[in-house]
Every structure is written in structure tokens, then in C-alpha cells.
N, C-alpha and C positions, 0 to 999 in steps of 0.2 A: 504494500500500500504506500503510495507516494503522498507526502504532505509537506507543508511548510509551517514552521513554528516561528512566531514572532514574539520576542520577549521584551523588546525595547523600542520605543518610538523616538524618532529623531526629527528635528526641524529640517525640512528639505532644502532650505536656503542656507542655513548656517552650519548644519551638521551637529548642532547642540543636542544632547540627550534631553528629552522632555518628559518621558513617562516610562515607568517600569510596568509593563502590562501584567506580568506574572504577579508582582506585588499588589497591583490594583485588584486583579481578579481573585487573588488568594484571600483578600480581606472580606469584611462583611459586605452584604448587599448595599449598594448605593441608595440612600433614602433622601437625598437632597432634592432641590428643585431641578427639573429637567434643564439641560443646557439649551441655549438658544436654537441650535440646529434641530433638536428634538421638539422644542416648542413650535418651531416652524412646520415641521412634518405633521405634528398633532392637529394642526388647523385644517388639514386636508390639502391635497396636491392636485395640480392639473395633469392632463395627459402629458406623457413624456417624462414624468417624475414619479408617478405613483408606484410602479413596481420597485424601483430602486429605493424609494422612501420606505416602502413596506419592509424590504430586507433590512435596512438600517434600523428601523423602529423595532423589528423583531430581535435583532442583535442586541440593541440597547436593553430591551425588556428582559431578555434571557440572560445576558452576560453581565450587565451592570446592575440592574434591579434584581436579578436572580428570581424572577417570578416563575411559578410553575408553568410548564408548557401549555397546559389546558387554559390557564389564565391568560397567557400571552396570545394564544389563538383567538380567544374570545375578545380581547382588547383590539386585536388587529381587525377583526370583522366589524366591530363597532366603529373603529377609526375609518375604515373603508367607506362608510356611509357619508363621510365628509368630503371624500375625493370628488373631483369634477371631471368626468363622471366616475362613479365607483368602478373599481376593477371587478371582473367576474370573480365570484367566490373561489373558484378553482385556482385562480392565479394567486390569491391571497394565501390559500392553503399551500400551494406549491412553494411560494417564497418562504413561508414559515417552516415547512419541512426541510428546505434547503439549509436554512440557518441552523435548525435543530441538528441536522445530520453533519454539517461541515463546520459548525462553530465559528462562523465568520465574525471577525472583529474589525471595526472601522475606526480610523483615527481622524483627526481634524482635517487633514488635507482632502480626504474623499468626501467630506461633508460641507465643503465651502458652498456648493450650489444650494444647500439647504439652510441658508441663513446663518452660517457660522458667524459668531461675534465673539472673538477671542477676549475682548475687554470685559464682556459680561458673562463669560463662560465660567461656571463653577466646577468644571471637571478638569479642563486643560490648565496646567500651570501657566502663569504669566511670565515665568522666568525659567531658564534652563535648570535642570537638576544638577547639583554639584556632587562630588564624591561624598561630602558630608551627609547628603540626603540619603545616600545608599547604605550607609553603615550604621 
């Protein structure tokens, strides 16, 4: 079985280490306010953004919020009603199953099209992580 493991996120422009994904995901479920990108997705999306938004929302709910899969699927189906127009239910289920099976994780770079606002983000650090933060 072929796979890729990502343990650290880096700033694509500076190369600074920003986030230890293993450390983040090994901790308790995230219970804070959703970051701006997720708030943007939660409002519903137009054609051309719905499927990708569904995958990212499923990943956030499963991997950061650590909700049970049946809860995530229910929330995705409720969210889909806000999309313009809604995705067919089978597409929502397929996106959910894909995230559940493959464990997709998304960083800030891939969420820029979804209203990323680094200054207001409560998940992404505003400064690079230093060695002192790691030990």
C-alpha cells in the first residue's frame, strides 16, 4: 500500500516551520471557534467549490473536531442544503467516504480560495514555530 505521511507544515514562501501536524492531531479535539476558511465553507458554496469544500469540511470535522463519522455525515448533509445548488447526496457521501478512508488533511495554502484570513485564524500560528516550541 502506497501512502504519504505529512508531519510538519511549512510556509511555502519562507520555508519556516509552522505547524506540527502529529502534535496537533495527537492532542485533544479542537473545540474553539471555526477558523475563517471553515466559517466561509459553512455558509454554503456555489458551483465549482462545493465538492472541494465538502472534502475540506469533512476533514476538519473528522480530524480537528474529532467528531464521530455518523455525526460528520449528518452535518455534511445539513450543510449541503446551503450550497447553491446543493450537491447530489451521493456526491456528499462519496466525499465523506473518501476523507474517512484516506484521512486527508489540509493546510492553509489549499484553503486560500475558501476565505482564509490568517490574521483572524485561531488555528494557524501567526509566527513560525521555533525549536523552543518543539521541546
